[in-house]
C-alpha positions in Angstrom: -2.0 -8.6 -26.6 1.2 -10.4 -25.8 1.2 -13.8 -24.1 1.4 -13.4 -20.3 5.0 -13.7 -19.0 6.2 -14.4 -15.5 7.4 -11.2 -13.9 8.5 -9.9 -10.5 6.1 -7.1 -9.6 7.4 -4.1 -7.7 4.9 -1.3 -6.9 5.6 1.9 -4.9 3.3 4.8 -4.0 3.8 8.2 -2.4 1.7 9.0 0.7 -0.5 12.2 0.6 0.8 13.2 -2.8 -2.4 15.1 -3.8 -2.1 17.2 -0.6 0.9 19.0 -2.1 0.9 21.8 -4.7 2.2 21.4 -8.2 5.8 22.4 -7.5 6.0 20.1 -4.5 4.5 17.2 -6.5 7.1 17.7 -9.2 9.9 17.6 -6.6 8.4 14.4 -5.0 8.2 12.7 -8.4 11.9 13.4 -8.9 12.7 12.0 -5.5 10.6 8.9 -6.1 12.3 8.2 -9.4 15.7 8.6 -7.9 15.0 6.3 -4.9 13.5 3.6 -7.1 16.3 3.8 -9.7 19.1 3.7 -7.1 17.5 0.8 -5.1 17.0 -1.3 -8.2 20.5 -0.6 -9.4 21.8 -1.7 -5.9 19.9 -5.0 -6.5 21.5 -5.5 -9.8 18.5 -4.6 -11.9 19.6 -2.7 -14.9 17.5 -0.9 -17.5 17.4 -4.0 -19.8 15.8 -6.1 -17.0 12.8 -3.9 -16.2 9.7 -2.2 -17.6 8.2 0.8 -15.9 4.7 2.3 -15.8 4.4 5.8 -14.5 1.2 6.5 -12.4 2.0 10.0 -11.3 2.4 9.5 -7.6 3.3 5.8 -8.1 5.5 3.6 -10.1 5.0 0.0 -11.2 7.9 -2.1 -12.3 7.9 -5.4 -14.2 11.3 -7.1 -13.5 12.9 -10.0 -15.2 12.3 -13.1 -13.0 16.0 -14.1 -13.5 16.9 -11.3 -11.0 17.0 -13.2 -7.7 14.1 -12.3 -5.4 16.4 -12.6 -2.4 18.7 -9.9 -3.8 15.8 -7.6 -4.7 14.0 -8.1 -1.3 17.2 -7.4 0.6 17.5 -4.1 -1.3 13.9 -3.2 -0.5 14.5 -3.9 3.2 17.8 -1.9 3.5 18.3 0.5 0.5 14.9 2.2 0.5 15.0 3.2 4.1 18.5 4.5 3.7 17.5 6.5 0.6 14.5 7.9 2.3 16.6 9.0 5.3 19.2 10.7 3.0 16.5 12.5 1.0 14.3 13.6 4.0 17.0 14.7 6.5 17.7 17.8 4.4 14.2 18.4 3.1 11.6 20.9 4.5 8.5 19.3 6.1 6.4 20.1 2.9 9.0 18.1 0.8 9.2 15.0 2.9 8.4 11.8 1.0 6.9 8.7 2.5 6.4 5.5 0.6 4.3 2.3 0.5 5.7 -0.6 -1.5 4.7 -4.1 -2.5 6.8 -7.0 -3.9 4.9 -9.7 -5.7 5.2 -12.2 -8.5 2.9 -13.3 -11.3 1.9 -13.3 -15.0 1.4 -10.1 -16.9 0.5 -9.4 -20.6 1.0 -6.2 -22.5 -1.8 -5.1 -24.8 -1.7 -3.0 -28.0 -2.0 0.2 -26.0 1.0 -0.6 -23.9 -1.3 -1.3 -21.0 -0.5 -4.1 -18.5 -3.1 -6.8 -18.0 -3.1 -9.6 -15.3 -4.9 -10.7 -12.2 -1.7 -11.0 -10.3 -1.0 -7.4 -11.1 -4.5 -6.4 -10.0 -4.0 -8.1 -6.7 -0.6 -6.4 -6.1 -2.3 -3.1 -6.7 -4.9 -3.9 -4.1 -2.3 -4.8 -1.6 -0.6 -1.4 -2.3 -3.8 0.5 -1.8 -5.1 -1.6 1.1 -5.8 -0.2 4.5 -3.3 -2.5 6.4 -0.3 -1.0 4.4 -1.7 2.5 4.6 -2.3 2.2 8.4 1.2 0.8 8.9 2.8 3.8 7.2 0.7 6.3 9.2 2.0 4.8 12.4 5.7 4.7 11.5 8.4 7.2 11.8 10.8 5.7 9.3 8.7 6.9 6.2 8.3 3.4 4.7 6.0 0.4 4.8 6.6 -2.7 2.7 4.6 -5.9 2.3 5.1 -9.0 0.1 2.5 -11.2 -1.5 1.8 -14.7 -0.1 3.8 -16.4 -3.0 6.9 -14.3 -2.1 6.5 -15.1 1.6 6.1 -18.9 1.1 8.7 -19.1 -1.6 11.4 -16.8 -0.2 10.8 -15.1 3.2 9.8 -18.0 5.4 13.0 -19.9 4.6 15.2 -17.4 6.4 17.7 -16.5 3.6 20.6 -14.2 4.6 19.5 -10.7 5.2 15.8 -11.5 5.1 14.5 -11.8 8.7 11.4 -14.0 8.4 10.5 -13.2 12.1 10.0 -9.5 11.2 7.2 -10.3 8.7 3.6 -10.4 10.1 0.5 -11.8 8.3 -2.1 -9.3 7.1 -5.4 -9.6 5.2 -6.5 -7.1 2.7 -10.2 -7.0 1.9 -11.0 -6.5 -1.8 -14.1 -6.8 -4.0 -12.9 -10.2 -5.1 -12.4 -11.5 -1.6 -9.7 -11.3 1.1 -6.1 -11.2 0.0 -3.4 -12.6 2.3 0.0 -10.9 2.5 2.9 -10.3 4.8 3.9 -6.9 6.3 7.5 -6.1 7.1 7.7 -4.7 10.6 5.1 -4.0 13.3 1.4 -4.5 12.5 -0.7 -1.3 12.8 -2.7 -1.0 15.9 -6.0 -0.1 14.2 -8.7 -2.5 12.9 -7.3 -3.7 9.6 -8.1 -7.4 9.5 -11.6 -8.2 8.1 -13.6 -10.6 10.3 -17.0 -12.3 9.6 -19.2 -10.3 7.4 -16.4 -7.9 6.4 -16.4 -6.1 9.7 -12.8 -5.2 10.7 -11.4 -6.8 13.8 -8.4 -5.6 15.8 -5.1 -6.8 14.4 -3.0 -9.0 16.6 0.8 -9.1 17.1 3.3 -6.3 17.7 1.8 -2.8 17.5 3.1 0.8 17.3 2.2 3.0 20.2 2.2 6.7 21.0 0.9 9.7 19.2 0.9 8.0 15.8 -2.1 5.9 16.9 -4.1 9.1 17.0 -3.9 9.3 13.2 -6.5 6.4 13.1 -9.1 8.3 15.1 -12.0 9.8 13.0 -11.8 13.6 12.5 -14.4 15.7 14.2 -16.1 16.6 10.9 -15.9 13.1 9.4 -19.0 11.4 8.1 -21.0 9.6 10.7 -20.1 6.0 11.4 -22.4 3.1 10.7 -24.8 2.0 13.5 -22.3 -0.6 14.5 -19.6 2.1 14.9 -17.6 0.8 11.9 -16.7 2.8 8.8 -16.5 0.7 5.6 -14.3 1.7 2.6 -14.6 0.5 -1.0 -11.7 0.5 -3.4 -12.0 0.2 -7.2 -9.0 -0.4 -9.4 -8.5 0.5 -13.1 -5.2 -1.2 -13.6 -4.5 -0.7 -17.3 -5.6 3.0 -17.1 -3.5 3.4 -13.9 -6.3 4.5 -11.7 -6.3 3.8 -8.0 -9.4 5.3 -6.4 -10.1 6.1 -2.7 -13.0 4.8 -0.6 -16.3 6.2 0.3 -18.2 5.9 3.6 -21.4 3.8 3.8 -23.9 3.0 6.5 -24.6 6.5 8.0 -27.6 6.4 10.2 -30.8 8.3 9.2 -31.3 11.7 10.9 -33.3 11.7 14.1 -36.9 12.8 13.8 -37.8 16.4 14.9 -39.3 16.8 18.4 -43.2 16.7 18.6 -45.0 19.8 19.6 -47.7 19.9 22.4 -50.8 18.0 21.5 -49.3 16.3 18.4 -50.0 12.5 18.1 -47.1 10.2 18.8 
């Protein structure tokens, strides 16, 4: 395994990719590659300054840290929405592409199998797969949700560099098996319960919220599994970073079925 090197980490994932058939998935992959390539090129990131890992519906990029984070973040704020608009405005509803993205920094090593290893990368993947970012995208109409890790926020965003509006970033907390991760979401916070409170129970997020029909997407479906006794559905996420797996959650805490009614004369 190589020695860990400092890298800029850019991760992007396609919403509801597995809901499409094979032909549609192939089309979405072509659109995803094109959007990422054109965005990074606009930020001055050429092929010699990046390494890519293909994850089917997602892409992970290790970018040379000599590329200014300010330039890259400005491109993620402006170029990705413009690219999505250009692609989706002429596409059928079944071919619409919607993206979640994370920008982070950290140390990553490459092993003998060309796999990427690093705690900083693991944490970036958990931000990408976390409920706050997923909920934000569900509620938005612009097909895009972006968050940055805490080091990117403290080192770049909060200083108000040109083209990076610090006031439009809102703090979020992503629950993970290794503890809560702090990050910063670009744009309005989702209206659903995404911030873990004491004991891991989600509490309502504070700050600006989206309103209207999009909020209905957070309501449980009629045939969903029963909620826990406290009325809260918990989700667990497990990540296999080197193998590229990002696995969905399962529901815990369903109440036991009610006992059958007693017949006449049966003891209580």
